[in-house]
N, C-alpha and C positions, 0 to 999 in steps of 0.2 A: 280874742275870739273864743267862743265856746264851741268845742269840736268834739264829736264822737268818733272814735275809731271802731268801726264794726268789723271785727276780725283782727286779732292782735298777734298774728304769727310773725314770721320773719320780715314781711313787708310792712304790715300795719304797725307792728311793734316798733320797728325802726323809725318810720316817719312820724308816728304818733309820739314816740319817745323824744325825738328831736324837737317837735313842736312844744312838748311839755317842758323840755330843757330850756327853750327860748322864752318861757313865761306864759304861753297860751294855756287856757283852761281846757284840759283834755280829759275826757271820760273814755275809758277803755271798755268795750263790750267783749267779754271773754267768757270762758267756762272752765269747769273742772279744776285740775291742779294748777293750771296757768293762772286762772282767776285768783285762786287763793294766794299764790305767790305774789301777784301784783298788789293785792290788798295788804298782805302781811309783811312782805320784804321789799316790795318795789320792783323796779326793772333794771337789769344790768344789760348793757349793750357793749360788746367789743366791736370796734369799728376801725376801718383803715383811715378814717378821718378823725380818730381820737375816741378812746373808750370813755364811757360815762355810766354813772349809776344814779337812778332816781329813787327817792324814798317811797314808802307806801303810797299808792295812787288811788284816784277815784276809778273804781272798776266794778262792774256788775255783769250778771248774765241776764238781766231784765231791763230792756230798753224803756219799759214803762216807768221805771224809777228815775230816769234821767231827765225827761222833759224835753222841750224844744231846744235845738242847738242851731248854731250858725252854719256849720258844715258837718256832713257825714263823710268820712273817709272810708271807703269800702275796701277792706283788705281780705275778704274771704276768698276761697277758691272759686274759679269761674263756674263750676257746677253748683255752687251754693248761692248764686246771686239772686235767683228768683225767690227762694225761701227767705234770704236776708232782707230783700225788699219789703216783703210782707211784715217781717219782724220790726223793721225800723220805722214804721208808721208813727209810733209815739214820739219820735225825734223830730218829726217834720212840722215846720211852721210855714207861714206864707213866704218867708225869705230864706228858708233853708236851702243850701246848695249841696248836691250829692256828687262826689268825685269817685268814680270807679278806677281801681288800679289793677284790674284783672288782666292776665294774659288773654289775648284774643281781641275781637272787634265787636262782639255782640252784647257785651254787658250794658252799654247805655240803653239799647233798645229794650233789654230785659227789665232794667230798672224803670224806664219810662212806662212800660206796660202796666206796672203796678202803681207807681207814684205820680204818673203824668209826666209830660215832656218838660215842663217849665223848670223843675229843680235840677235836672240832670245835665251835667257837663260831660264832655269826652275827657278821658284821662288815661294815663299809664305811667309806669315807672321802669327804671332800669336799676337793678341792684341784685347782687348774689348774697342772699342772707337766709338764715334759717334759725329755728329754735333749738338750742343746745339742750335745754331742760326748762321746766316751768320757771318763768321769770328771767330767763337768760337767753339773749339773742346775739348771734354773731354775724357780722358782715364779713364775707369771705372773699369778695372780689368785686371789681367794677366800681365806678363812682356812683354815689347815691343820687340818682337823677329822677325828678318828677316833672311831668308836663300835664297840662289840662287846658281846656278852653271851651267856649260855646260850640255846640255841635255844628252851627252854621259858620263858625270861625269869625263872627263879628266881634269887635272889641266890646268889653263890658266892664262896668265898675266892680261887679262881684268877682269876676275872674281876677282882676287886678288886685283886689283886696286880699284874695287868697295867695296870689303871687307874693305880695309883700310879707304875709305871715310866714311863708316858707323861706323867703329870702332872709328873714331874721334868724332862722334856725341854722346852727352850725352843722357842717357835714352834709349839706343838702344843696344840690344844684337844681334850680327851678326855672321853668320856661313856659310861656304861652306861645305855642307854635302859630305861625301864620295860617296854617291849614291843619287843624287838629285831626281831621279824618285821614289825611295823608300820613301824618305823624303816627297815628295809631296803627295804620297798616304797615308802616316801617318797623315798628316794634313787633307786630304780628309776624312779619317776614323773618325778623331776626330770631324770635324765640321758637317758632314752630319747627323749623328744620333742626335746630340745636336740640330741643327737647325730644323730638321724635327719634333722631339718629342716636342720641345718647341712650334713650330708653331701649331701642331695639338692639343696640350693640352692647349695652350695659357697660360702656366705657366712658371715662371722663373725656373732657374736651381735648386735652393734650394728646390723647391717643387717636381718636377718630379723625381729628383735623390733620394729623401727620401722616396717615396712611393714604396713599393715592386713591385707593378704591373707595373708601368711605368719604374722603374729601370731595371726590367728584360727585358722589351721591348727595352730599350736603349742598354743594353749589347748585346742582340741578334742582334740589328742593327749594332753594332760595328763588330761583328763576320761575318756578311754578307759582309761588305766591305772588310774585311781581306780575305775572301774566294774568292771574285772577283779578288782581287790583286794577289792571288796565281795562279788563273786560267789564268791570263794574264802575268804570268812570272815576276811579280814584286817581288823583294827580300825584302819583308816586314816582319820583324820578328814578331812572334806571341806576343812577349813581349810588342809590341806597344799597345795592347789592355789594359793591366793592367796600362801602363803608361798614357794612355788617361783617364782611370777611375780615376786615382789619380789626374790628372790635373783638370778635371772637378769637382771632389769632393772638390778641393781647391778653386774653384772660389767663389766670393761673392754670397750669396744666391739669390740676386736680378738679377744676370747676365742673359742676354738674347742674342741670336745670331742675326746678322743683317738680315738674311732671315726671322727669326721669327718676328722681329720688322716690316719689310716691309709688310709681309702678314697681321699682326694684324692691320696695318694702312691702308690697302687697296691699297698698292702700288705694282707695278710689282716687282718680287723677283727673287732670284737665284734658284728657285725650279727645273727648268730643269737642271741646272748645278750641283745640289747636289742630292736630292732624285731621280729626273728623270734620272740623269746620272748613279747612282748605278743600277737602274732597267735596263736601256738600255745596259750598259756595262756588267752587269750580264747576261742578255739574250744572248748577243753576245758570251759570254764565257761559256754558258750552266750552269750557277749557279743560283739557286733559291734565291730570295731576298724578302721574304714575308713581313717583317716589312717595308722595304723601299717602296715596292709596295703599301702597305696599306696607308702609309703616303703620297706618291705621288698622288695616286688616290683620297684620301680624300681632299687634298689641291688643286687639279687641278681646280675645279670650281671657287674657290676664285682667283686663278692666272689668269684664263681666264677672269673673271669679271674685275680684275684690269687692264688688257690689252685691255679692250673694245671689247673682242671677244665673250662674252656672256652677256646677261642682265638678271638679276634676276627680275621676275615679282613682282609687288607690291601687297601687300595684299588688298583684296577688302574692 
């Protein structure tokens, strides 16, 4: 398959690198020093499933140079999806499939608003990974898992073709869930409370999950997302709450979420797509979300500062 990875950070770099390692033709859309490293030195990935190094890669910051591809793997941050959708138009052909991997549940609709509904699948992944430096990505925790499917969850040949491509890649677990909407909301439930609580406490998972006060706050946050899903007619089993607790409890104590790392570093984050989305979607469905409202409102000043929309006065 000819695959474009649009956004080659910790997520896109890992999965795109595994596909390239497996022999797929992968073109990486990147920029700056990371782009130069991919072009000149290749990609290094340290992984719990086995380290690997790829030689200099096909990489560009101009999608217009790439041409039509079979699949676009969207690895940008959630707040960059609409802009990325416009930029990826040159990659699109009549049979091109677009797979979003963003945290949150709104990326498919954002992509479809620009590209049309036909090419867009639902999708998400689970992996704790980040860029150490340009051209170097490290997987720090969790199995590398990716899931996708038609938004109406019907079986399709194109989804199965993608599944086979990922199944050939080492260090990747792949699945087409029976209900992609429920599966995406399950990931949403898992990441929102973790990201928000980690960001507002500035503590790694091993700390906030072990303190009774923050653990209770986390578990209430999980139940809020589940309640919003129920109100929106998403068939999300209540058992996903206990499964998420078990998953996060098994993470390395030092684990942090990408939104947390962005906020702690003063960078724009996925706050609106995670905590903000829980509050917004809950309000639309008539569901109270006090934990996520507290997290969202507490972090909003830092988010606006990172985006240059507010300035903090300096001390006299």
